N, C-alpha and C positions, 0 to 999 in steps of 0.2 A: 716164892719164885715159881715153884712147880704149878701152882694154881693159875698163875698168870699165863704160863705157857699153855696149859690146858684150855683156858678160856680163848686164847688166840687160835688154837687149833680148831676148836669147836666153831668159832666165828668164821674161820676160813671155810670149813666144810659145809656149813649151813647158810652162809651169806655170800661170800665172795665167789666160790667155785661155781655154784649154780648160775649166778649172774654172768660169769665169763662164758659159760657153756651156752647160755641163751644168746649172748652177743655173737658168738661164733656161728650159731644156727641162722640168725638173722642175716649175717654177712653172706653166708653161703646161699641163702634164699635170694637175696638181692642180686648177687652175682649171676644167679641162674635164671633171671627174668629174660623172657624172649618175646619176640613179636607175636601177637595173637593171645597172649595171656590176659585174662581179665583180673584186674586188681582193685584193691580198696586202699585209699591213702589214709594217712593218719587223721586227716580232717574229715574223713567219711565220704570222699568223692569216689564214685565207682566209674571205671573206664576200662577201655581195651588198649593195650600197648600197640602202637603203630610204628614206633622207632625206638631203638636202644642205642645209647652212646656210652662212653666210658663211665661217666658219673651222673648222667641224666637219662630220662626217658620222656617220650611224648605219648600221651594217652588221648584217645578219642572219647569225647563225652557227647551228650545230646546236642549241646550248643556249639561244638567245635572241637578244638584241640588244646591241650595244655602241656607245657613242658615242665617237668618236675625233677627234683633231685631224687636219686634212687632211695635215699634215706627216708623220703616221705611215703614210701610204700609200706603198708603194714601187713597186708595179707592178700591172698588170692580171693577173688570174688566168687560167690556161689550164685549170684544173681545173673540172669541172662541179660546181656546188654545189646 
């Protein structure tokens, strides 16, 4: 019984806790997006934010504009657009 509890504790600290921390950081990042930020989507599209709504953003790309869900943004872009 003690071994089972130890395994669960180790599993929590090495698997579940880091994943929850990463999810919190991504949520904070996505809530902090603002107009003018250059971003990369999960699909690899680079663009500049031109409009921010509650759950969506509009990014400007070379061929026009795209409306995306905030969850589709993976990181800030280092490439000049």
